[in-house]
C-alpha positions as CSV (number, residue, x, y, z in Angstrom):
1,X,7.1,-39.1,-45.7
2,X,3.6,-38.5,-43.9
3,X,1.1,-36.4,-45.0
4,X,-2.2,-36.1,-43.6
5,X,-2.3,-38.5,-40.0
6,X,-4.6,-40.3,-40.0
7,X,-5.7,-43.1,-36.9
8,X,-3.5,-45.9,-37.8
9,X,-0.6,-43.7,-37.6
10,X,-1.4,-42.0,-34.4
11,X,-1.1,-45.3,-32.9
12,X,1.9,-45.8,-35.0
13,X,3.4,-42.9,-33.0
14,X,2.9,-44.0,-29.5
15,X,3.7,-48.0,-29.7
16,X,7.1,-46.4,-31.1
17,X,6.7,-43.7,-27.8
18,X,6.4,-46.5,-25.8
19,X,8.7,-48.7,-26.9
20,X,11.1,-46.2,-26.4
21,X,10.0,-45.7,-23.3
22,X,10.3,-49.6,-22.2
23,X,13.8,-49.6,-23.6
24,X,13.1,-51.8,-26.9
25,X,10.9,-54.4,-28.9
26,X,10.5,-57.5,-25.5
27,X,10.8,-54.7,-22.9
28,X,7.8,-52.9,-24.6
29,X,5.4,-56.6,-24.4
30,X,3.8,-56.2,-21.4
31,X,3.0,-52.0,-21.9
32,X,1.7,-53.1,-25.1
33,X,0.3,-56.5,-24.9
34,X,1.7,-57.4,-28.2
35,X,4.0,-60.4,-29.3
36,X,7.3,-59.0,-29.6
37,X,7.0,-60.0,-33.3
38,X,3.6,-58.0,-34.3
39,X,5.8,-54.9,-32.3
40,X,8.4,-55.4,-34.7
41,X,6.5,-55.5,-37.8
42,X,4.5,-52.5,-36.6
43,X,7.6,-50.0,-36.4
44,X,8.4,-51.1,-39.4
45,X,5.9,-50.0,-40.3
46,X,6.2,-47.1,-39.4
47,X,9.1,-46.9,-40.9
48,X,8.3,-47.1,-44.3
49,X,5.7,-45.0,-43.8
50,X,8.6,-42.6,-42.6
51,X,11.6,-43.3,-45.2
52,X,13.8,-43.7,-42.1
53,X,15.0,-46.0,-39.6
54,X,13.9,-45.0,-36.2
55,X,16.0,-47.4,-34.1
56,X,18.6,-50.0,-34.4
57,X,18.1,-53.2,-32.5
58,X,20.6,-56.3,-32.7
59,X,24.0,-57.8,-31.1
60,X,24.4,-54.3,-29.1
61,X,20.6,-53.9,-28.1
62,X,17.9,-51.5,-28.7
63,X,19.2,-48.1,-29.8
64,X,17.3,-45.0,-30.9
65,X,18.7,-42.7,-34.2
66,X,19.1,-39.2,-34.2
67,X,15.6,-39.1,-36.3
68,X,14.1,-41.6,-34.1
69,X,15.0,-38.9,-31.2
70,X,13.9,-35.6,-33.0
71,X,10.6,-37.7,-34.0
72,X,10.6,-38.7,-30.5
73,X,10.1,-35.2,-29.1
74,X,7.7,-34.4,-32.1
75,X,5.4,-37.0,-31.1
76,X,5.4,-36.5,-27.4
77,X,5.1,-32.7,-28.4
78,X,2.0,-33.8,-30.5
79,X,0.3,-35.6,-28.0
80,X,0.6,-33.6,-25.5
81,X,-1.2,-30.8,-27.6
82,X,-4.1,-32.9,-28.3
83,X,-3.9,-34.2,-24.7
84,X,-4.9,-30.2,-24.2
85,X,-7.8,-30.1,-26.7
86,X,-9.0,-33.1,-25.3
87,X,-9.4,-31.3,-22.3
88,X,-10.9,-27.9,-23.6
89,X,-13.0,-29.5,-26.1
90,X,-15.1,-31.3,-23.4
91,X,-14.8,-28.4,-21.1
92,X,-16.5,-26.3,-23.7
93,X,-19.1,-29.0,-24.1
94,X,-20.7,-27.6,-20.6
95,X,-19.5,-24.2,-20.5
96,X,-20.5,-20.6,-21.1
97,X,-19.5,-18.1,-23.6
98,X,-19.7,-15.8,-25.8
99,X,-21.8,-12.6,-24.8
100,X,-24.5,-10.8,-22.7
101,X,-26.0,-7.0,-24.1
102,X,-28.0,-5.5,-21.3
103,X,-29.3,-2.2,-21.1
104,X,-30.3,-0.2,-18.2
105,X,-32.4,2.1,-17.6
106,X,-31.3,5.7,-16.2
107,X,-31.0,7.2,-12.8
108,X,-32.3,3.9,-11.4
109,X,-33.3,2.8,-7.4
110,X,-30.2,2.2,-5.3
111,X,-31.8,-1.3,-5.0
112,X,-32.5,-1.9,-8.1
113,X,-28.9,-1.7,-8.8
114,X,-28.4,-4.1,-6.2
115,X,-30.8,-6.5,-7.9
116,X,-28.1,-6.3,-10.8
117,X,-25.2,-6.6,-9.1
118,X,-26.7,-9.8,-7.0
119,X,-27.9,-11.1,-10.6
120,X,-24.3,-10.3,-12.1
121,X,-22.7,-12.3,-9.4
122,X,-24.9,-15.8,-9.5
123,X,-23.8,-15.6,-13.3
124,X,-20.2,-15.3,-12.3
125,X,-20.5,-18.3,-10.2
126,X,-21.2,-20.6,-13.3
127,X,-18.9,-21.9,-15.4
128,X,-19.3,-19.2,-17.7
129,X,-16.4,-17.1,-20.1
130,X,-18.8,-14.1,-20.5
131,X,-18.4,-11.1,-21.3
132,X,-20.9,-8.8,-20.3
133,X,-22.1,-5.7,-21.3
134,X,-24.1,-2.7,-19.6
135,X,-25.6,0.3,-21.8
136,X,-27.8,3.0,-20.0
137,X,-30.2,4.7,-22.3
138,X,-33.4,5.9,-22.8
139,X,-36.5,3.2,-23.0
140,X,-37.4,4.5,-26.2
141,X,-33.8,3.8,-27.5
142,X,-33.6,0.6,-25.4
143,X,-36.4,-0.5,-27.7
144,X,-34.6,0.2,-31.0
145,X,-31.4,-1.1,-29.9
146,X,-33.6,-4.5,-29.0
147,X,-34.9,-4.1,-32.4
148,X,-31.3,-3.9,-34.0
149,X,-30.4,-7.1,-32.2
150,X,-27.6,-4.5,-30.4
151,X,-29.5,-5.7,-27.0
152,X,-30.7,-9.1,-25.8
153,X,-31.9,-7.8,-22.9
154,X,-33.3,-4.6,-21.7
155,X,-35.0,-3.4,-17.7
156,X,-36.5,-0.4,-18.4
157,X,-40.5,1.2,-18.0
158,X,-41.4,0.0,-21.7
159,X,-44.8,0.7,-23.3
160,X,-45.3,-2.4,-23.4
161,X,-47.0,-1.9,-26.7
162,X,-44.3,-3.2,-29.3
163,X,-45.8,-7.3,-29.5
164,X,-42.4,-8.1,-31.7
165,X,-40.9,-8.5,-27.5
166,X,-41.9,-10.6,-24.4
167,X,-42.0,-8.7,-21.5
168,X,-41.4,-9.7,-17.5
169,X,-42.3,-7.1,-15.1
170,X,-38.9,-6.8,-12.2
171,X,-40.2,-3.7,-9.6
172,X,-42.3,-0.7,-9.8
173,X,-41.1,3.2,-9.4
174,X,-43.3,5.4,-7.4
175,X,-43.5,9.6,-9.5
176,X,-44.3,12.5,-7.4
177,X,-45.3,16.2,-8.4
178,X,-42.6,18.2,-7.0
179,X,-42.2,22.0,-7.1
180,X,-39.2,23.8,-5.7
181,X,-38.7,27.1,-3.3
182,X,-39.5,30.2,-5.8
183,X,-42.6,28.4,-7.3
184,X,-46.4,29.5,-6.2
185,X,-46.5,26.2,-4.4
186,X,-44.1,25.7,-3.0
187,X,-45.5,26.8,0.3
188,X,-48.9,25.9,-0.7
189,X,-49.7,22.8,1.7
190,X,-53.5,22.1,-0.4
191,X,-53.5,24.0,-3.5
192,X,-56.3,23.7,-5.1
193,X,-57.4,22.6,-9.1
194,X,-57.1,26.1,-10.6
195,X,-53.8,26.5,-8.6
196,X,-52.5,23.4,-10.2
197,X,-53.3,24.3,-13.4
198,X,-52.2,27.6,-13.6
199,X,-48.2,25.8,-12.9
200,X,-45.9,25.4,-16.0
201,X,-45.1,21.8,-16.8
202,X,-42.6,19.4,-17.7
203,X,-43.7,17.6,-20.7
204,X,-42.3,14.4,-21.0
205,X,-41.8,12.7,-24.4
206,X,-43.5,9.2,-23.8
207,X,-46.9,9.1,-24.6
208,X,-47.6,6.1,-22.9
209,X,-46.1,7.7,-19.7
210,X,-47.6,10.4,-20.2
211,X,-51.0,9.2,-19.7
212,X,-50.5,8.0,-17.0
213,X,-49.6,11.1,-15.2
214,X,-52.7,12.8,-12.8
215,X,-51.5,15.8,-13.0
216,X,-52.2,17.3,-17.1
217,X,-52.2,20.5,-17.3
218,X,-52.4,22.3,-20.0
219,X,-49.8,25.1,-19.7
220,X,-46.3,23.6,-20.9
221,X,-43.2,24.8,-22.2
222,X,-40.3,22.6,-20.6
223,X,-39.5,18.9,-22.1
224,X,-37.4,16.8,-21.2
225,X,-36.9,13.1,-21.5
226,X,-33.7,13.0,-18.8
227,X,-34.9,13.2,-15.2
228,X,-31.5,15.4,-14.4
229,X,-33.1,18.3,-17.1
230,X,-36.3,17.2,-15.3
231,X,-35.2,18.5,-12.2
232,X,-33.1,21.0,-13.7
233,X,-36.9,22.9,-14.8
234,X,-38.3,22.1,-11.1
235,X,-35.2,23.7,-9.5
236,X,-35.6,26.7,-11.5
237,X,-38.9,27.5,-9.9
238,X,-40.7,28.3,-12.8
239,X,-41.9,24.6,-13.4
240,X,-43.5,21.5,-12.0
241,X,-42.8,18.2,-13.1
242,X,-43.3,14.1,-12.4
243,X,-39.2,13.0,-10.5
244,X,-39.0,9.5,-9.3
245,X,-39.1,9.1,-5.4
246,X,-36.1,7.7,-4.6
247,X,-33.9,10.6,-7.3
248,X,-35.8,13.2,-5.4
249,X,-35.3,12.3,-2.1
250,X,-31.6,13.7,-1.1
251,X,-33.1,17.1,-3.0
252,X,-36.3,17.0,-1.4
253,X,-34.1,16.2,2.6
254,X,-32.4,19.6,1.7
255,X,-35.4,21.6,1.3
256,X,-35.0,22.0,-2.0
257,X,-38.1,19.9,-3.5
258,X,-41.1,19.9,-2.5
259,X,-43.9,17.2,-3.5
260,X,-46.9,18.6,-4.8
261,X,-50.5,17.6,-3.3
262,X,-49.2,14.0,-2.6
263,X,-52.2,12.4,-2.5
264,X,-53.9,12.0,-6.2
265,X,-50.6,13.4,-7.5
266,X,-48.6,10.5,-7.9
267,X,-47.9,7.3,-9.6
268,X,-46.7,4.1,-9.9
269,X,-44.4,3.4,-13.2
270,X,-44.3,-0.9,-13.6
271,X,-40.4,-1.9,-15.2
272,X,-39.8,-4.4,-17.1
273,X,-37.4,-7.3,-18.4
274,X,-37.6,-6.9,-22.1
275,X,-36.3,-9.6,-24.6
276,X,-37.1,-9.9,-28.7
277,X,-39.1,-12.6,-28.7
278,X,-38.6,-13.8,-32.3
279,X,-34.6,-14.4,-31.4
280,X,-33.4,-18.0,-29.6
281,X,-31.2,-16.7,-26.8
282,X,-28.4,-18.8,-26.8
283,X,-27.0,-20.1,-23.2
284,X,-25.3,-17.5,-21.6
285,X,-27.9,-15.1,-22.6
286,X,-30.8,-17.4,-21.1
287,X,-28.8,-18.3,-17.7
288,X,-28.2,-14.2,-17.8
289,X,-31.7,-13.7,-17.8
290,X,-32.8,-16.2,-15.0
291,X,-29.9,-15.3,-13.1
292,X,-32.1,-11.1,-13.6
293,X,-35.6,-12.9,-12.4
294,X,-34.1,-14.7,-9.6
295,X,-32.3,-11.8,-8.3
296,X,-35.6,-10.0,-9.0
297,X,-37.8,-12.3,-7.4
């Protein structure tokens, strides 16, 4: 009886299959490159290992036994499994596998999403079997998820103060100061500084972003982390606030928003691709980062 299979057992089983396929010891000589006596010895060794006869060979010619028939079927199934394993294991060698988790900032411009889509398309054209997860979150939340290793990469407007991260600039976004119908500045083409300082502005919780805002009014009774909340405050006609120009454009086209002093009150926000520098990325993460950088290049 066979216990654990060894290389010798596999060799003997292959010889057995060849003998049966050729129809006997004599016919298998050319196939195996062995003498008939050597083949006979090898078959006897296999039968001893198994503890039962596989075939009869005598005046009546070569004939496989019922147990030999069962072994033949099991052996062919075994070799098919080994071949399938070989193909799969070889395929894994050059294939990207695993998971990539990308964080995305809110309310991104269409062109930015097209670049991300282009990176995904490039990646999917690789030899890969990877699950990609896209997570939309605020910058502070994305930094926290990166630190917790729950994100591999993130695209957003970051403070760049985290020494644990590597940052690569991808693009910039223009922010304008807006007001809405009903606000005192809506019909004022050139408000002076005194008129601006009388405005109640929407506060952003990110100090690094707020410090870049040219308008630093002292009156502030509204606060929002997200652009949708900022928009709601501005549309009330009681507040002014900063919005991404691409996000506000459709509202502006409808006459529901107006830029306040376009010159001197606008600023650009840089968006970066961030990743944890202490974590060694896997092949899939490295490849996806390459495709993102190429798409934004």
